[in-house]
C-alpha positions as CSV (number, residue, x, y, z in Angstrom):
1,X,102.5,111.0,76.5
2,X,103.4,113.7,79.0
3,X,104.9,115.8,76.2
4,X,101.6,116.1,74.3
5,X,100.7,119.7,73.8
6,X,97.2,121.1,74.6
7,X,95.7,123.8,72.5
8,X,92.8,124.7,74.8
9,X,93.8,127.5,77.2
10,X,91.1,126.4,79.6
11,X,92.4,122.9,79.8
12,X,96.0,124.2,80.3
13,X,94.8,126.4,83.1
14,X,93.0,123.5,84.7
15,X,96.1,121.3,84.6
16,X,98.2,124.0,86.2
17,X,95.6,124.7,88.9
18,X,95.1,121.0,89.6
19,X,98.8,120.6,90.1
20,X,99.0,123.5,92.5
21,X,96.0,122.1,94.4
22,X,97.7,118.7,94.9
23,X,100.9,120.5,96.0
24,X,99.0,122.6,98.6
25,X,97.3,119.5,99.9
26,X,100.7,118.0,100.6
27,X,100.8,115.1,98.2
28,X,104.1,113.4,97.4
29,X,106.4,115.0,94.9
30,X,105.9,112.1,92.5
31,X,102.1,112.4,92.7
32,X,102.1,116.2,92.2
33,X,104.2,115.4,89.1
34,X,102.4,112.4,87.7
35,X,98.7,113.1,88.2
36,X,98.6,116.4,86.2
37,X,100.5,114.6,83.4
38,X,97.8,112.0,83.3
39,X,95.1,114.6,83.4
40,X,96.8,116.4,80.5
41,X,96.6,113.1,78.5
42,X,92.9,112.9,79.1
43,X,92.4,116.5,77.9
44,X,94.5,115.7,74.9
45,X,92.2,112.8,74.1
46,X,89.2,115.1,74.6
47,X,90.6,117.6,72.2
48,X,91.3,115.0,69.6
49,X,87.7,113.8,69.8
50,X,86.2,117.3,69.5
51,X,85.5,118.0,73.1
52,X,86.9,121.5,73.6
53,X,84.9,122.5,76.7
54,X,84.9,121.1,80.2
55,X,81.1,121.2,80.2
56,X,81.1,118.8,77.2
57,X,83.0,116.1,79.1
58,X,80.7,113.4,80.5
59,X,80.9,110.1,82.3
60,X,80.9,108.4,78.9
61,X,83.8,110.5,77.7
62,X,85.8,109.1,80.7
63,X,84.7,105.5,80.0
64,X,85.7,105.8,76.3
65,X,89.1,107.3,77.2
66,X,89.8,104.6,79.8
67,X,88.8,101.8,77.3
68,X,91.4,103.3,74.9
69,X,94.0,103.3,77.7
70,X,93.3,99.6,78.4
71,X,93.9,98.8,74.7
72,X,97.1,100.9,74.4
73,X,100.4,99.1,73.8
74,X,103.3,99.6,76.3
75,X,106.2,101.5,74.7
76,X,108.7,100.0,77.2
77,X,107.8,96.4,77.0
78,X,105.5,93.9,75.3
79,X,101.8,93.9,76.1
80,X,99.6,96.7,77.3
81,X,99.8,99.3,80.1
82,X,100.4,97.8,83.5
83,X,97.6,97.6,86.0
84,X,99.3,99.9,88.4
85,X,99.8,102.5,85.6
86,X,96.1,102.3,84.7
87,X,95.2,102.8,88.4
88,X,97.3,106.0,88.4
89,X,95.3,107.3,85.5
90,X,92.1,106.5,87.5
91,X,93.5,108.3,90.5
92,X,94.3,111.4,88.4
93,X,90.7,111.5,87.1
94,X,89.1,110.8,90.4
95,X,91.2,113.4,92.1
96,X,90.3,115.9,89.4
97,X,86.6,115.2,89.9
98,X,87.2,115.9,93.6
99,X,89.0,119.1,92.7
100,X,86.0,120.3,90.6
101,X,83.5,119.5,93.4
102,X,85.6,121.4,96.0
103,X,85.7,124.4,93.7
104,X,82.0,124.2,93.1
105,X,82.3,123.6,89.4
106,X,79.1,122.1,88.0
107,X,79.8,119.6,85.2
108,X,78.6,116.2,83.9
109,X,82.1,114.9,84.5
110,X,82.0,111.8,86.7
111,X,84.4,108.9,87.2
112,X,82.9,105.5,87.6
113,X,85.8,103.1,87.1
114,X,86.7,100.0,89.0
115,X,90.3,99.7,90.2
116,X,92.5,97.3,88.4
117,X,93.7,94.4,90.6
118,X,97.0,92.7,89.9
119,X,98.8,91.7,93.1
120,X,101.7,90.2,91.3
121,X,102.9,93.7,90.3
122,X,102.7,95.0,93.9
123,X,104.4,92.0,95.5
124,X,107.5,92.6,93.3
125,X,108.1,95.8,95.2
126,X,107.9,94.2,98.7
127,X,111.3,93.6,100.2
128,X,111.5,90.6,102.5
129,X,112.7,91.0,106.1
130,X,115.9,89.2,105.1
131,X,116.4,91.7,102.2
132,X,115.8,94.6,104.6
133,X,118.7,93.3,106.7
134,X,120.8,93.1,103.6
135,X,120.1,96.7,102.9
136,X,121.1,97.8,106.4
137,X,124.3,95.7,106.2
138,X,125.1,97.2,102.8
139,X,125.3,100.7,104.4
140,X,128.7,99.6,105.8
141,X,130.1,99.9,102.2
142,X,127.5,101.8,100.2
143,X,129.8,104.8,99.8
144,X,133.6,105.3,100.2
145,X,133.0,108.1,102.7
146,X,131.7,107.4,106.2
147,X,129.4,110.5,106.3
148,X,127.4,109.2,103.4
149,X,127.2,105.7,104.8
150,X,125.8,107.0,108.1
151,X,123.3,109.1,106.2
152,X,122.3,106.1,104.1
153,X,121.6,104.1,107.2
154,X,119.5,107.0,108.6
155,X,117.6,107.2,105.3
156,X,116.7,103.5,105.7
157,X,115.5,104.1,109.2
158,X,113.0,106.9,108.2
159,X,111.8,105.2,105.0
160,X,111.5,101.6,106.3
161,X,111.6,101.5,110.1
162,X,109.4,104.6,110.4
163,X,107.4,104.1,107.2
164,X,107.6,107.7,106.1
165,X,106.6,108.8,102.6
166,X,109.4,110.3,100.6
167,X,108.2,113.9,101.0
168,X,107.7,113.4,104.7
169,X,111.4,112.3,104.9
170,X,112.5,115.3,102.9
171,X,110.6,117.7,105.2
172,X,112.0,116.4,108.5
173,X,113.8,118.9,110.6
174,X,116.2,118.2,113.5
175,X,113.6,119.4,116.0
176,X,111.2,116.7,114.8
177,X,113.4,114.1,116.5
178,X,112.5,113.4,120.1
179,X,115.0,110.9,121.4
180,X,113.8,111.1,125.0
181,X,110.2,110.1,124.1
182,X,111.5,107.8,121.2
183,X,109.4,109.3,118.5
184,X,109.5,111.4,115.4
185,X,107.0,114.3,114.7
186,X,105.8,114.1,111.1
187,X,104.6,117.6,110.5
188,X,104.0,117.5,106.8
189,X,102.2,114.3,106.1
190,X,99.7,113.8,103.3
191,X,97.0,116.5,103.3
192,X,99.2,118.2,106.0
193,X,98.1,115.8,108.7
194,X,100.5,115.5,111.6
195,X,101.4,112.3,113.5
196,X,104.0,110.9,115.8
197,X,105.9,107.8,114.7
198,X,107.7,105.6,117.3
199,X,111.4,104.8,117.0
200,X,113.1,102.0,119.0
201,X,116.4,102.4,120.7
202,X,118.4,100.8,117.9
203,X,116.9,103.1,115.3
204,X,117.4,106.1,117.6
205,X,121.1,105.3,117.8
206,X,121.4,105.2,114.0
207,X,119.7,108.6,113.8
208,X,121.9,110.0,116.5
209,X,125.1,108.7,114.8
210,X,124.1,110.4,111.6
211,X,123.0,113.6,113.4
212,X,126.0,114.1,115.6
213,X,128.8,112.5,113.5
214,X,127.8,112.8,109.9
215,X,125.3,115.7,109.4
216,X,127.8,118.2,110.8
217,X,130.1,117.4,107.9
218,X,127.3,118.3,105.5
219,X,126.2,121.5,107.3
220,X,129.4,123.5,107.7
221,X,128.1,126.2,105.4
222,X,124.4,126.3,106.5
223,X,122.4,127.2,109.6
224,X,119.2,125.4,108.4
225,X,117.3,122.9,110.4
226,X,116.8,120.3,107.8
227,X,117.6,116.8,109.1
228,X,118.9,115.4,105.8
229,X,121.4,117.5,103.9
230,X,123.1,117.2,100.5
231,X,126.8,117.7,99.9
232,X,126.5,121.5,99.7
233,X,124.5,121.8,102.9
234,X,121.0,122.2,101.4
235,X,117.9,120.1,102.2
236,X,118.2,116.7,100.6
237,X,115.4,116.3,97.9
238,X,113.2,113.4,97.0
239,X,115.2,112.2,94.0
240,X,118.3,112.1,96.1
241,X,116.6,109.8,98.5
242,X,115.6,107.5,95.6
243,X,119.2,107.6,94.2
244,X,120.8,106.7,97.5
245,X,118.4,103.8,98.0
246,X,119.4,102.5,94.6
247,X,123.1,102.8,95.6
248,X,122.4,100.8,98.7
249,X,120.5,98.2,96.8
250,X,123.4,97.9,94.3
251,X,125.8,97.5,97.2
252,X,124.1,94.4,98.3
253,X,125.1,92.7,95.0
254,X,121.9,90.6,95.3
255,X,120.5,90.1,91.8
256,X,117.0,89.3,93.1
257,X,116.9,92.4,95.2
258,X,118.2,94.6,92.5
259,X,115.6,93.2,90.1
260,X,112.8,94.5,92.4
261,X,113.7,98.1,91.6
262,X,112.8,99.3,95.1
263,X,111.7,102.8,95.6
264,X,111.3,104.8,98.9
265,X,107.6,103.9,98.8
266,X,108.4,100.2,98.4
267,X,110.0,100.4,101.8
268,X,106.8,101.9,103.2
269,X,104.9,99.0,101.6
270,X,107.4,96.6,103.1
271,X,107.2,97.7,106.7
272,X,103.4,97.7,106.6
273,X,103.4,94.2,105.2
274,X,105.9,93.0,107.8
275,X,103.9,94.6,110.7
276,X,100.8,92.8,109.5
277,X,102.7,89.5,109.3
278,X,103.6,90.0,113.0
279,X,99.9,90.4,113.7
280,X,100.1,94.1,114.6
281,X,96.4,95.3,114.6
282,X,95.5,96.9,111.3
283,X,94.2,100.0,113.2
284,X,97.6,100.5,114.7
285,X,99.2,100.2,111.2
286,X,96.8,102.8,109.9
287,X,97.9,105.3,112.6
288,X,101.5,104.4,112.0
289,X,101.3,105.1,108.3
290,X,99.1,108.2,108.6
291,X,96.3,106.8,106.5
292,X,93.0,108.8,106.6
293,X,90.9,105.7,106.2
294,X,91.2,102.0,107.1
295,X,90.4,101.1,103.4
296,X,93.9,102.5,102.4
297,X,95.6,100.2,105.0
298,X,93.6,97.1,104.1
299,X,95.5,96.7,100.8
300,X,98.3,95.3,102.9
301,X,96.2,92.3,103.9
302,X,96.1,91.5,100.2
303,X,99.8,92.1,99.7
304,X,100.6,89.9,102.6
305,X,98.6,87.0,101.2
306,X,100.3,87.2,97.8
307,X,103.7,87.2,99.5
308,X,102.8,84.2,101.6
309,X,101.4,82.4,98.6
310,X,104.7,83.0,96.8
311,X,106.7,81.5,99.6
312,X,104.6,78.3,99.8
């Protein structure tokens, strides 16, 4: 659907400006990519139904569009669109409504949609603590070269142990690591909110091993401060984090773990759920993850229950 072409120049400009706005606010690379695509789908629907002006779009237009989405077949598998995919469409429209309000655009465009709830989809992306141990163990043989293995292990530390978002991990610089105080300074969090994330001694040692033994082999031709580097000495990008995680998962040779199709964000879900299982106060988890509201963190109480029910 992302390849659908818009005819309306105003809609095209809105999609481009919306994408730039999300990027400026510091949203994850995947969000900056996906949400404008979903908004483009909505505008394409509007064009096909004779709505060629933003002022013509109403709350009912949104409801009609969403009803059509709910009835659309899934091109990749049998059945309809997944609940999580529908929620992404909702997020795109709700964020666009917020964009219009912040830019003082007066319209009849309002989004009154109830989030889809399907915990079975979310729990599939939660790694158990045993599986996390398998991932760390797999970094002993996730690549034939030691420098990549050390980097893999450090990647797991920031994505799982520290619960960083992918773009936060990408943006880390050497100076953000404070081993004396055992914490990481996350400077480019969501909405550019800064926070400090604690690291224990074991994780600090893993990061130090990478920094002093491995990173130097990637950085011989660069003077940059990026913590994670690629093979030519440039800052490691988000897709590379995802690809290395898949390589680590594959190295476990665990079919059940491979089937979960873990992403960097799955590891963030996992650490939050594990902390909750250890009865860490939800307010502390909120601060750890860098959530703006407690409501965002409370989803993990739901995820924890589904995981526990599965293990009964």
